[in-house]
Each structure stands twice: as C-alpha cells, then as structure tokens.
C-alpha positions in Angstrom: 106.2 -61.9 -33.0 106.1 -64.8 -30.5 103.3 -65.0 -27.9 105.8 -64.2 -25.1 106.9 -61.0 -26.9 103.4 -59.8 -27.6 102.5 -60.5 -23.9 105.4 -58.4 -22.8 104.3 -55.6 -25.0 100.8 -55.8 -23.5 102.2 -55.8 -20.0 104.1 -52.7 -20.9 101.0 -51.0 -22.2 99.2 -51.8 -18.9 102.0 -50.1 -17.0 101.6 -47.0 -19.0 97.8 -46.8 -19.3 95.0 -47.5 -16.8 93.2 -49.9 -19.1 92.3 -53.5 -18.8 94.2 -56.4 -20.4 91.2 -56.9 -22.7 91.4 -53.4 -24.0 95.1 -53.6 -24.5 94.8 -56.8 -26.5 92.5 -55.1 -28.9 95.5 -53.1 -30.2 97.0 -56.4 -31.6 95.3 -58.2 -34.5 95.8 -61.8 -33.5 94.2 -65.0 -34.8 92.2 -66.9 -32.2 94.9 -69.5 -31.2 97.6 -66.9 -30.8 95.2 -64.6 -29.0 94.3 -67.4 -26.5 98.0 -68.0 -25.8 98.8 -64.3 -25.3 95.8 -63.8 -23.1 96.9 -66.7 -20.9 100.4 -65.3 -20.6 99.2 -61.8 -19.7 96.5 -62.9 -17.2 98.5 -65.6 -15.4 101.6 -63.3 -15.1 99.4 -60.4 -13.7 97.8 -62.8 -11.2 101.3 -63.5 -9.8 103.0 -60.2 -10.4 104.2 -59.6 -6.9 106.0 -62.9 -6.6 107.5 -62.6 -10.1 108.8 -59.1 -9.3 110.1 -60.3 -6.0 112.1 -63.0 -7.8 113.5 -60.6 -10.4 114.5 -58.1 -7.6 116.4 -60.8 -5.8 118.2 -61.8 -9.0 119.3 -58.3 -10.2 122.7 -57.0 -9.3 123.3 -53.2 -8.7 119.9 -52.4 -10.2 116.2 -52.2 -9.2 113.3 -53.5 -11.3 112.1 -50.0 -12.0 115.5 -49.0 -13.4 115.2 -51.5 -16.2 114.1 -50.8 -19.7 110.3 -51.2 -19.5 110.1 -53.8 -22.3 113.0 -55.7 -20.8 111.3 -55.6 -17.4 108.1 -57.2 -18.8 110.0 -59.7 -20.9 111.7 -60.9 -17.7 108.3 -61.2 -16.1 107.1 -63.4 -18.8 110.3 -65.5 -18.6 110.0 -65.9 -14.8 106.3 -66.9 -15.2 107.3 -69.6 -17.6 110.0 -70.9 -15.4 108.2 -70.9 -12.1 104.5 -71.4 -13.0 104.1 -72.7 -16.6 106.4 -75.7 -16.1 108.6 -74.6 -19.0 112.1 -76.0 -18.6 114.4 -73.3 -17.2 116.8 -73.6 -20.2 114.0 -73.2 -22.7 112.4 -70.2 -20.8 115.8 -68.5 -20.6 116.7 -69.2 -24.3 113.3 -67.7 -25.5 113.7 -64.6 -23.4 117.3 -64.1 -24.3 116.6 -64.3 -28.1 113.8 -61.8 -27.9 115.9 -59.4 -25.8 118.8 -59.6 -28.2 116.6 -59.0 -31.3 114.7 -56.1 -29.7 117.3 -54.4 -27.5 120.8 -55.8 -28.3 123.5 -57.9 -26.7 123.7 -56.0 -23.5 120.0 -56.6 -22.7 120.3 -60.3 -23.7 123.2 -60.7 -21.3 121.3 -59.2 -18.5 118.2 -61.4 -19.2 120.5 -64.5 -19.3 122.1 -63.6 -15.9 118.8 -62.9 -14.2 117.1 -66.0 -15.5 120.1 -68.2 -14.5 120.1 -66.8 -10.9 116.3 -67.3 -10.7 116.7 -70.9 -11.6 118.9 -71.4 -8.5 116.8 -69.1 -6.1 115.2 -70.7 -3.1 112.0 -68.8 -3.0 110.8 -70.5 0.2 113.9 -69.3 2.1 113.6 -65.8 0.7 110.0 -65.6 2.0 111.0 -66.5 5.5 112.9 -63.2 5.8 109.7 -61.2 5.4 107.1 -60.0 7.9 104.0 -62.2 8.4 101.7 -60.0 6.2 104.3 -59.6 3.4 104.9 -63.4 3.4 101.2 -64.1 3.2 101.0 -61.6 0.4 103.5 -63.6 -1.7 102.0 -66.9 -0.8 98.5 -65.8 -1.9 99.6 -63.6 -4.8 97.9 -60.5 -3.4 99.4 -57.2 -2.3 99.8 -56.6 1.5 97.0 -54.1 1.6 94.5 -56.6 0.2 95.6 -59.3 2.6 95.0 -56.9 5.5 91.6 -55.9 4.1 90.5 -59.5 3.5 91.5 -60.6 7.0 89.8 -57.6 8.6 86.5 -58.6 6.8 86.6 -62.4 6.9 89.2 -63.6 9.4 90.6 -67.0 8.4 88.0 -67.2 5.6 90.1 -64.6 3.8 92.5 -67.3 2.6 89.6 -69.0 0.8 88.7 -65.7 -0.8 92.2 -65.1 -2.1 92.5 -68.7 -3.3 89.3 -68.2 -5.3 90.6 -64.9 -6.7 93.3 -66.9 -8.5 90.6 -68.9 -10.3 88.2 -67.7 -13.0 84.8 -68.9 -14.1 83.3 -67.8 -17.4 79.6 -67.0 -17.6 77.3 -66.0 -20.5 74.0 -64.3 -20.4 71.5 -65.1 -23.1 70.3 -62.0 -24.9 66.6 -62.8 -25.1 66.0 -59.8 -27.4 67.7 -61.8 -30.2 67.6 -65.4 -29.1 66.0 -67.9 -26.7 67.6 -69.6 -23.7 67.3 -73.0 -25.2 68.7 -72.0 -28.6 71.8 -70.5 -27.0 72.2 -73.6 -24.8 72.1 -75.9 -27.8 74.6 -73.7 -29.6 77.1 -73.5 -26.8 76.9 -77.3 -26.2 78.4 -77.8 -29.6 81.6 -76.3 -28.3 81.7 -76.5 -24.5 80.1 -77.9 -21.4 77.3 -75.8 -20.0 76.0 -75.6 -16.4 72.9 -73.9 -15.2 73.1 -71.1 -12.6 70.7 -69.4 -10.2 69.4 -67.3 -13.1 67.8 -69.3 -15.9 69.3 -67.1 -18.7 72.9 -67.2 -17.4 75.1 -70.3 -18.0 78.5 -71.2 -16.6 80.6 -72.5 -19.5 83.7 -74.7 -19.7 86.0 -75.3 -22.6 86.4 -73.0 -25.5 86.1 -69.3 -24.4 82.6 -68.2 -25.6 83.8 -64.8 -26.8 85.4 -66.5 -29.8 82.1 -68.0 -30.9 79.9 -66.7 -33.7 76.7 -66.1 -31.8 78.6 -63.8 -29.4 79.5 -61.6 -32.4 75.9 -61.7 -33.5 74.8 -60.4 -30.1 72.7 -63.5 -29.1 74.6 -63.7 -25.8 77.2 -61.7 -23.9 80.0 -62.7 -21.6 78.9 -61.4 -18.2 79.9 -62.4 -14.7 77.1 -64.1 -12.7 77.4 -61.5 -10.0 76.9 -58.6 -12.5 73.8 -60.4 -13.9 72.3 -61.0 -10.5 72.8 -57.3 -9.6 71.1 -56.0 -12.7 68.3 -58.6 -12.4 67.7 -57.4 -8.8 66.3 -54.1 -10.0 63.3 -56.0 -11.5 62.8 -53.5 -14.3 59.5 -54.0 -16.1 58.2 -53.4 -19.7 57.0 -49.8 -20.2 58.9 -48.3 -17.3 61.3 -45.3 -17.3 64.7 -46.5 -16.0 67.9 -44.5 -15.5 71.4 -46.0 -15.4 73.6 -43.4 -13.8 77.0 -45.1 -14.7 76.2 -47.1 -17.7 79.2 -47.8 -19.9 80.1 -50.3 -21.2 76.4 -51.1 -21.1 76.2 -54.8 -20.3 73.9 -54.3 -17.4 72.0 -51.7 -19.3 71.3 -54.2 -22.1 70.1 -56.7 -19.4 67.6 -54.1 -18.2 66.3 -53.6 -21.7 66.0 -57.4 -22.1 64.0 -57.5 -18.8 61.8 -54.7 -20.2 61.2 -56.7 -23.4 62.6 -53.7 -25.3 59.6 -51.6 -24.2 59.7 -48.4 -22.2 62.7 -46.1 -21.9 66.2 -46.3 -20.5 68.4 -43.2 -20.2 72.1 -44.3 -19.9 74.5 -41.8 -18.4 78.3 -41.8 -18.7 80.9 -39.1 -18.5 83.1 -40.4 -21.3 82.3 -39.7 -24.9 84.5 -42.6 -26.0 82.8 -45.1 -23.8 79.4 -43.9 -24.8 80.2 -44.4 -28.5 81.3 -47.9 -27.8 78.2 -48.5 -25.8 76.0 -47.3 -28.7 77.6 -49.8 -30.9 77.1 -52.5 -28.3 73.4 -51.7 -28.0 73.0 -51.9 -31.8 74.8 -55.3 -31.8 72.4 -56.6 -29.1 69.3 -55.3 -30.8 68.5 -52.9 -27.9 66.2 -50.0 -29.1 65.0 -48.3 -25.9 68.3 -46.9 -24.6 69.2 -43.3 -25.0 72.9 -42.7 -24.3 73.7 -39.3 -22.7 76.9 -37.6 -21.8 76.7 -36.4 -18.2 77.8 -36.6 -14.5 75.9 -39.3 -12.6 76.3 -37.3 -9.4 74.3 -34.3 -10.8 72.4 -35.4 -13.9 68.6 -34.8 -13.6 66.6 -36.8 -16.2 63.3 -36.2 -14.4 61.5 -38.7 -12.1 62.1 -42.3 -13.0 60.5 -45.6 -12.0 63.8 -47.2 -11.2 67.5 -46.3 -11.1 70.5 -48.6 -11.5 73.6 -47.2 -9.8 76.7 -49.3 -10.3 79.3 -46.5 -9.7 83.0 -46.4 -10.2 84.6 -48.4 -7.3 87.9 -50.0 -6.2 87.0 -53.2 -8.2 88.4 -55.2 -5.3 85.8 -57.9 -5.8 86.7 -58.4 -9.4 90.4 -59.2 -9.2 89.8 -62.7 -10.5 88.7 -61.1 -13.9 90.9 -58.0 -13.7 94.1 -59.0 -11.8 95.9 -55.7 -12.7 93.5 -54.0 -10.2 95.5 -55.6 -7.4 98.6 -53.7 -8.3 97.0 -50.3 -9.0 95.4 -49.4 -5.6 95.8 -45.7 -4.8 94.6 -44.6 -1.4 93.9 -41.0 -2.5 91.9 -42.1 -5.5 90.0 -44.7 -3.3 88.8 -42.0 -0.9 87.8 -39.7 -3.8 85.8 -42.6 -5.3 83.9 -43.1 -2.0 83.0 -39.4 -2.0 81.7 -39.7 -5.5 79.7 -42.8 -4.7 77.9 -40.9 -1.9 77.1 -38.0 -4.3 75.7 -40.4 -6.9 73.6 -42.2 -4.2 72.1 -38.8 -3.2 71.3 -38.0 -6.8 69.8 -41.5 -7.4 67.4 -41.1 -4.5 66.2 -37.8 -5.9 65.5 -39.4 -9.3 64.1 -42.9 -8.7 61.4 -44.5 -6.7 63.4 -47.7 -6.5 67.2 -47.7 -6.7 69.5 -50.7 -7.1 73.0 -49.9 -5.7 75.8 -52.3 -6.5 79.6 -52.4 -6.6 82.2 -55.0 -7.6 84.0 -54.1 -4.4 84.5 -56.1 -1.2 85.3 -53.1 1.0 82.9 -52.0 3.8 83.5 -48.3 3.1 82.1 -48.4 -0.4 79.2 -50.6 0.5 77.5 -50.8 3.9 79.6 -47.8 5.0 78.1 -45.6 2.2 74.6 -46.8 3.1 74.8 -45.8 6.7 73.8 -42.3 5.6 70.8 -43.8 3.8 69.9 -46.6 6.1 66.2 -45.6 6.3 65.9 -46.0 2.6 67.3 -49.6 2.4 64.7 -52.2 1.4 64.9 -56.0 1.5 66.2 -57.6 -1.7 64.0 -60.4 -3.0 64.6 -60.7 -6.8 64.0 -64.4 -7.3 63.0 -67.6 -5.5 65.8 -69.0 -3.5 67.8 -65.8 -3.4 67.7 -65.5 0.4 69.2 -68.9 0.9 71.8 -68.5 -1.8 73.2 -65.0 -1.1 75.4 -63.9 1.9 74.3 -61.0 4.1 76.1 -57.8 4.4 78.7 -56.9 7.1 77.2 -55.8 10.4 80.2 -53.7 11.6 83.7 -52.7 10.5 86.1 -50.3 12.1 83.6 -49.2 14.7 80.9 -48.3 12.1 77.7 -50.3 12.4 75.1 -51.1 9.7 71.9 -52.2 11.2 70.2 -53.4 8.0 73.0 -55.8 7.0 70.6 -58.7 6.6 68.6 -56.8 4.0 71.5 -56.3 1.6 73.5 -59.0 -0.3 77.2 -59.8 -0.8 78.4 -62.3 -3.4 81.9 -63.8 -2.8 84.3 -65.6 -5.2 84.9 -68.4 -2.7 81.2 -68.8 -1.8 79.3 -68.1 -5.1 82.1 -68.8 -7.7 81.7 -65.3 -9.2 83.2 -61.9 -8.7 82.8 -60.2 -5.3 79.7 -58.0 -5.4 77.6 -55.9 -3.1 73.9 -55.4 -3.9 71.3 -53.2 -2.1 67.8 -51.9 -2.9 66.8 -48.4 -1.8 63.8 -46.2 -1.9 60.8 -48.2 -2.8 57.8 -46.0 -2.0 56.0 -48.6 -4.2 57.5 -51.8 -2.7 54.6 -54.0 -3.8 55.8 -53.7 -7.4 58.1 -56.6 -6.6 
C-alpha cells in the first residue's frame, strides 16, 4: 500500500477507537522510511483537521462529510492535506487519491473523489472564512476547535495566539536512562545521528534530525522519548534512594521509570493503574529499562490504599489540552460530559493521595484552570512551594490567580509550562503535603 492509503487507514482507526496515532501505527508493520512518511501524513493531517474537513464540506454536493464511506472520507482528507499543505501539485494529489479510491471502492468512489478534489483546487478558502463568526474564523486560521480558541483566549488573552501557533510545532526530547547508561554516553551516541541541545535538566536532551525512537539505544532502553515538561514534573517529586513511593496513575510508566532512576533503583515504587492491558505493557517497559523496584498493581487510584508512603506521584487522567502538539487528535475529541467526570475523578484521587503520602506531586498535561488551580482550591492549605532544581523559579511560569470568579491564592507556588514559552507540552505542576519539607 502507498503511504497515503496507509495514513487513511490509520485516520479511520482513530475515528473508531480512542487511541493515539502512535498506538494505531503499531498495527502496521512498516519499515522505518515508510513509517516516517505515514507518521507525517497522519500527524500533519490531524493538526489541520478542521480546515481540511471545512474544505471537503464546501466541495461536496448533496452530501455531508459524515455520510461518506469512512475510508473514502479519510482518503479525501489525505488528498486535501497534500494539495493545500504539502505543496503537492493538485493534479498529482488528485490522481493519487482517485487511483486508491478506484482500487479500494470502485468507479463511483473514484468519480466522487475526482469531483471533490477538482472543486477544492478552485476553492477560495480566504473568502469562505470571511462568512464565519469571529471565533469560528480564528479556529480555522489557528487550526484549533472553537472551544479551544475560547479557552486559550480566556486564560491568556492575546498571548493565546502564540500558544496555538506553538501547538502546531513539535520538539522531540529524550531522557537518558541512567540505570542503563550515562548522560555523556547517550549524548555521544545521539550526536552520530542528530543535533543535540541541552535543557534545564542535565539528563534530558532536545534532539533534531532523525527521530530518536528509531535508533538502537532506544530499543535497548538506554534512553526514552519523553517530553521535557513530563520529565520536569517527575523530577519535581525529588524521590530519593530507599524511599517508598506510590504512583497512583502509572501507565505507561515513563514517569515511574524516571522515579526509579532518581532512586538509583533502590527502595520501592508501587505503580497503580486500572487497566490490565496497560499494566502488562508497563511491566515490559520496566524490564526493558532495567527497573527493578516497581511493583505494578491493578487498582483504582481514587481508592487504592498501599499504606503510608514517603512520596506520591499523581498524574491523573486529564483533558490533555496541554499536549495537543504531540497528540493532535485530542483537539477533535473533547467531550464536555467526560471532561466534568474527569475533574471529579481528579479531586477524588487528590484526596486519596493526601491520605497516603507525606509529599505529593500533582501534575496534568492540561492547560485548563478547572483541572489544575481549580482542583487545588479545596487543598490550598496543603500546597507547598516547588523548588526542584537551581534556576527553576526564573524558568517556570506561575499558576493562574483567578478564572471565572474562582481565586487561587497560592498561584505563585505552583508552576505552569507552556508550549510557546518553554517549547514543550503544556503542563501544570504542584507540590502538596510536605510535613517533612526540609527533605528538599
């Protein structure tokens, strides 16, 4: 199959299942070059999905996008992406899509694809946008859904446009796994293939060039691909050798393995997750990374009681609104009912974490106020100042003081990381508890 065809198949799978593009791609056995091409098609199309669908809707006659055969719909998406954003000549993009449609679905499908693609070639997108409301027009111009535009403007004002621009970019970071290698060894290895830049954490590098997940040392567990914000969050718990640590929402286990590394593989970590499948994959990951102190347990992080722990990491399920640069499909899946249920779960997990641990690190990859400062209003007396490494205070951004009439007094003592400020996913990080604060 051609890259365009495989990409359309993956987009179809993402419509039918709530999984990431990375998970969907695992279902196809592809050599590295084809995999890279397919990954680019999928991710770049997902980033611009609202505009692509807008174009297709304008170019359909007597049908809506949702009435189309699902594979045909996604094949058109790939074709429009090529024509509008990949600089493929319209005739070539049309010809490729038509041939695939004819082979997979017959002459009727091929004729429809041909008609839509030819109309799209002549469409004046700028004029079509002028017919929309201000928010809907901005949504298309920034490649974000209207609800996200409203959220970002509410939180950041004009700065929201910088955030949404940064969401369309993507930086790749790797964290050295010091259980199996050294910082300098990994640096030398990576520099054979790509340019490496230092970050605020000495064991995390920003990489350019060949994607590091395709390199041998990644398979050997000597480093992991991990966003800088995620690594800063796990680092901020300051777990120490010999301690008893609980991770209440552990899978896939990247942060858990970072805690084990900080603890020098000494002590004990109980890792909780409510999915047997995710726990099995996590166990395999711990083995790959040489982690020996993690005990994976099936359970509910809102009620699980492992006994009193020194520290607790709580990175609960969230809206993922801070990580759309890495997971663009999140932008198009927002469900208000599920969002409210997630906030309720986060509160329950926070209450449980405070019962278990002396020191709790609460983090989310969400930019919303409700999931972050809003949740901590109930636990404001427990909030402690973050000070995980030298220079952190000058590097990080403070939390949000007020939103929607709700005030959070300790906004200076928590941290927010923003894509447009820190070149990483949007993250919220807060430290709670701390009856033994001097352990910092």
